[in-house]
C-alpha positions in Angstrom: 107.4 147.5 159.8 111.0 146.4 161.5 114.5 147.4 159.9 116.8 144.4 161.1 118.2 142.4 159.0 117.1 138.4 159.7 120.1 136.0 160.3 120.0 133.4 157.7 119.1 130.1 159.5 121.7 127.5 159.9 121.2 123.7 159.6 122.7 121.0 162.1 123.2 117.3 160.8 125.3 114.3 161.6 128.0 114.6 159.4 128.7 112.0 156.4 132.0 111.2 154.2 130.5 113.8 151.5 131.2 116.1 153.9 135.1 115.2 154.8 136.3 117.8 152.5 134.3 120.6 153.6 135.1 120.0 157.2 138.7 119.8 156.3 138.6 123.1 154.8 136.7 124.4 158.1 139.5 123.2 159.9 142.5 124.9 158.3 140.9 128.1 158.0 139.7 128.1 161.7 143.3 126.9 162.4 145.2 129.4 160.3 142.8 132.6 161.4 142.1 131.3 165.2 145.8 130.8 166.5 148.2 132.7 164.4 150.3 133.8 167.0 149.7 131.4 169.3 150.8 128.2 167.2 153.9 128.3 165.3 153.5 129.9 161.6 154.7 127.0 160.2 152.3 124.8 161.6 149.7 127.0 160.4 151.2 127.3 157.2 151.8 123.5 156.4 148.1 122.7 156.6 146.4 121.1 154.2 142.7 120.9 152.8 144.0 117.7 151.1 145.5 116.2 153.7 143.1 116.7 156.1 140.2 115.5 153.9 141.8 112.3 153.5 142.2 112.0 157.6 138.4 112.7 157.6 137.3 110.4 155.4 139.0 107.2 157.0 137.5 109.0 160.4 133.8 109.3 159.2 134.0 105.9 157.4 135.3 104.1 160.8 133.0 106.6 163.1 129.6 104.6 162.4 127.9 102.7 165.2 131.1 103.9 167.7 130.6 106.1 170.8 132.0 109.3 169.1 129.8 111.2 166.6 130.7 114.3 164.4 127.8 117.0 163.1 128.5 119.6 160.9 126.8 123.1 160.7 125.7 124.5 157.3 124.8 127.8 156.1 121.6 129.3 154.3 122.7 127.7 151.1 123.6 124.4 152.3 127.3 124.9 152.7 129.4 123.5 155.5 130.1 126.7 157.4 131.4 124.3 160.7 131.8 121.3 162.5 132.3 119.7 166.3 133.0 116.0 167.1 132.1 114.5 170.6 132.2 111.3 172.6 132.9 110.0 175.9 135.5 112.2 177.4 139.0 111.0 177.9 139.2 112.1 181.8 139.9 109.0 183.7 137.0 108.1 186.6 134.3 109.8 184.8 131.9 107.7 183.1 129.1 109.6 182.3 131.4 112.9 181.6 131.7 113.7 177.5 133.7 115.7 175.3 133.3 117.9 172.5 137.0 117.6 171.1 136.7 120.1 167.8 134.3 122.7 167.6 135.4 125.0 164.8 133.6 127.6 162.5 135.2 129.4 159.6 135.7 132.9 160.5 132.9 134.6 158.5 130.3 131.8 160.9 131.6 133.0 163.9 129.6 135.4 166.0 126.0 134.4 164.2 125.0 131.9 165.9 126.2 128.8 164.7 128.6 128.1 167.6 125.8 127.9 169.9 123.8 126.0 168.2 126.4 123.0 167.0 127.3 123.3 171.2 123.5 122.4 171.9 123.2 120.2 169.2 126.4 118.4 170.8 125.3 118.6 174.5 121.8 116.6 173.1 123.7 114.1 171.6 126.1 113.3 174.1 123.1 113.2 176.7 121.6 111.0 174.2 124.3 108.7 174.7 123.9 108.7 178.6 126.3 111.8 179.7 124.9 113.9 181.9 127.9 116.5 181.9 130.4 117.8 179.3 134.3 119.5 179.0 136.1 121.1 176.7 139.8 121.5 176.3 141.1 124.7 174.8 144.3 127.0 174.1 145.0 129.2 177.1 146.0 131.4 174.8 143.0 131.7 172.6 140.3 134.2 174.6 137.9 134.1 171.9 137.1 130.4 172.6 137.6 130.7 176.2 135.1 133.8 176.4 132.6 131.8 174.1 132.1 128.2 176.1 132.4 130.8 179.3 128.9 132.5 177.7 127.3 129.3 177.8 128.1 128.2 181.2 131.2 126.5 180.9 134.0 126.5 183.7 137.1 126.7 183.9 138.7 123.9 186.3 142.0 122.2 185.4 145.0 123.1 183.1 147.5 120.7 180.8 150.3 121.2 179.0 150.4 119.6 175.7 153.0 119.3 172.7 152.3 120.3 169.3 155.6 120.1 167.1 158.6 121.7 169.1 155.6 123.3 171.0 154.9 123.2 174.6 151.1 125.1 175.2 149.0 125.2 178.0 145.0 124.4 177.4 142.8 124.9 180.1 139.5 122.5 180.7 135.8 124.3 180.3 133.6 122.2 182.2 130.0 122.0 182.7 128.6 119.5 185.7 125.5 119.2 184.1 124.1 119.5 180.3 120.8 121.0 181.4 121.5 124.7 180.7 122.9 123.6 177.0 119.9 121.2 176.6 117.4 124.2 177.5 118.7 126.6 174.8 
């Protein structure tokens, strides 16, 4: 008999408009946790679940039939603890490259395997849409995210500057030239 505590199962599924508030809550909590000290406090403190929920209601309503998709990861009681969105990469000249443009988990769900399962699910969704490679842009100062993507096989391949309010921040591209390592997981 083992003394190990079993990790509760998680479920990754397509997001619906019914998930809009949960997605908004995940985004606000994860931004306020992960980006404190990176993004100006005034930006993080101004985040609103209500505003984000309305944005997600519109986005999920408009996404039906589009090239992009959003999936949520739910914990053992069915509560949404994370989400990701993906679609064709916004890179020029790479028609078979997908992009995971958002991937967030509430702090309590991090380092539990949910992020890996969500990333693998996104890779399967991109593969089903004809994508063969993948890119994720991450803030350069977000060491935890960069480490997470590196553990999954992403290689840092480029940088770019973005503006967020009055701040200029650097992003790093984590790239998979093949989806195969994520599809095998």
